[in-house]
N, C-alpha and C positions, 0 to 999 in steps of 0.2 A: 598258329595260336589261337586258342578256342574262346568261345565267349566271357566266360568267367575269369578268365585271363587279362581280356581286353577290358570289359569292365574295375580289374583291380588294377589296372595298369592308367585306367580314366579316371578313377578317385585319387590315387596319387598324384595323378599329376595337379588334377584340379585343388583339392589340398594347400599342396606345394606351394600354388598362384597366391593362394589364401594368404598363407604363412608369409610367402617374401614380400607382396603385397602391402599386410601391414607391416612387417619389421627392417625390411633391405633382402638386401642375395646376403650378406658374407654373415650374416650375426643369424641365420637359423642352419641347422647343423641336423646335420643328418638323423642326428638324435632326437632334436627336437618335431622332425616330421615321423618319425614312426610316436614318439610319443604326444602327438597330437592327432595319428592318424590310430592310436591303440593295437600298433599292430608292431611285429617287432622287425630290427634293423635286416634279418637274414629274407622276411619277403619281401621291402625293398629292392634289397642287391640280388633279390632272379626276377626282376623284373628289369631297372638299371643300374648302366657299369656302374656311378656314381652321384654325387648331385651336381654336378656338370652336365650330366646327359639330361637331367629333371629340365634346368636351367635352359638349358640349350630347347628342347621340347615348349617349355612353358612361353618362350619369348617368341617363338616359333608360329603359336599358334595367339600370340597377341595381336602380332603382328599382321596377322592373314582377316583376323576380325578387325583389324582395325582398315585395311582394302577395301574388304565389304559394304564399310559405315560410310564412311569415306566414296566408294561407289552410289550407295544407297543418296548420301546427300547429296552430290553433283547431280541426278537424275529428278531430286525429289525439289530442287532449289527453281527457285520462281526468275529468280537473276543473280548475277557474278555477288552482289553484293550479301545476298540471300544464303549463299550459299555460303560467304567467309563466316558467316553470325550460324548453321548450321555445324560447321567446321567447330569453332571457338563453345559452342555447347558439347560438341561430342568429348573435346581439349579435357574442359570441365570436367565432367563423369571422373573423366578417366584421370587425370591427377587428384583428385577430391576422396579415390581407393587407392592410392598407390604412394605409397610412400619414399620423400623423393629422395632419398639415397640411392635406390635399386638401381635413378639411373649412374650414379657413382660405379657403384657396387660391379656394376654391370661391364664397364669401359673399363675398370681395374684391375678388377678377379676372372671374366666371363668372355674372353677373346673370341672365342668363335660366336655367339652369342649379340657381341656387339656388332661384330660383320653383317652379322643378319641383320641389324638395327639400323646401320651403315647403310645398308642398299639399300634398305626401307627409303631413308630419308633421302638418298639418291638419285632414287630410282623413282617411286610411288609418287613422294609428298615433291618434288623437282616438279614430274609432267602433271600433278595436279595444281598446282600452283601457276608454275605458267599455261598451263589452261584456263585458270579460273582471268590471268592477267585479260588474255586474247579474248574471251567472253565479253570481260566489261566494256572493255575496248567498245567493241563492236557494236555492243549494246548502248554503248554511249555514257555507259554508269560510270566510268575510266577513262581520267583523260585520255586522248591523243596524244603521241608523240612519246609516247611511255616508254623505256627499255624493259622489256620482257625479262630477257635475261637476268638485268643487272639486281632488277626487283626481288624473282625469284631467290636469288642468291643470301640477297639483304634478310626476306622474310622465313627463309631457311636458318640465320644465324639466328635472329630474335625467336627463333621455336630451343635453339639449339644453349638458347641464356638460360629458357626455363625448364627441359629437362636437366640438363645440369645441372641448376639449380644454384644458381652465380652470385653468390652471397653481396654480391653488391648492391644486389635486386631486392631478392629475395630475404633477407634474413632483420627481423626488427620489426620494423614496423609497417611493411606490405608482405601477405602472404604471396603464393606462386601464383593461384588463383585471380590473384587482383593482375599481377604482372602483368601476365598473359593479357586478360580485357584490357588494357590500359597500351601494351604494348599495338596488339589488333587495331584498336583503336584510332592509334596515331596512323597507322600505319594504313587502313582506308580512308581516314582527312587528306592524308596525302596525293591517292593516286584518283579520289572520285571527283567527277562533275560535278556541278551544283546539285544535277537529275540526281544521280549517285548519294551527296549530298545531304536531299531527300528522304531517301532509301536507309540511309546511317539510322537517324533517326529519326523513323518509322520502329525500325527492326532494334533498335535500343529499347523502344518502350514497352512496344509486344514484351520485348527481352527483361524489359523492370520490372510488370506485370505481372510474371510468371513466378 
């Protein structure tokens, strides 16, 4: 593949990503992508087998980017509580730019891409949350005697509620970013020592000022 072909391919992926984030996966067709790009479907099909292949690449790229951001947050965080606030800020940015139906569409219509997400959730996210819990105990900000494996699974299920757009939590009165913030705060207050509670209040004030 030469440089021009690679640039065209990357442009198609980038612009398709924008459409998927705005409208969800199911409602965006290859015709929509071609119209948005101002190119023929024939040109797109010269680079991709079908829409499913584009979706797979878009999701792989997103997850790869998220892994990098998570690793950066862990390295930059002053402590375990700070790390969670970094994670929430990152997730807010992700959710504010994504149509909530994207995750439902992913699970229902794009099984291969959904498997990428499940693998990311069950490996990278699990490891990150578990390591954060151990870090917090070690630093004295999380309570001694907590069960990291149980709490990691609970936290993953909270994240599932957010990303799956559970209507009992997100419809009507509260947006998904509010739900995420509330669940995270509840989670932190439950696992933190008094020393940790002071940090929560400190980072909440900083976040609110921003």
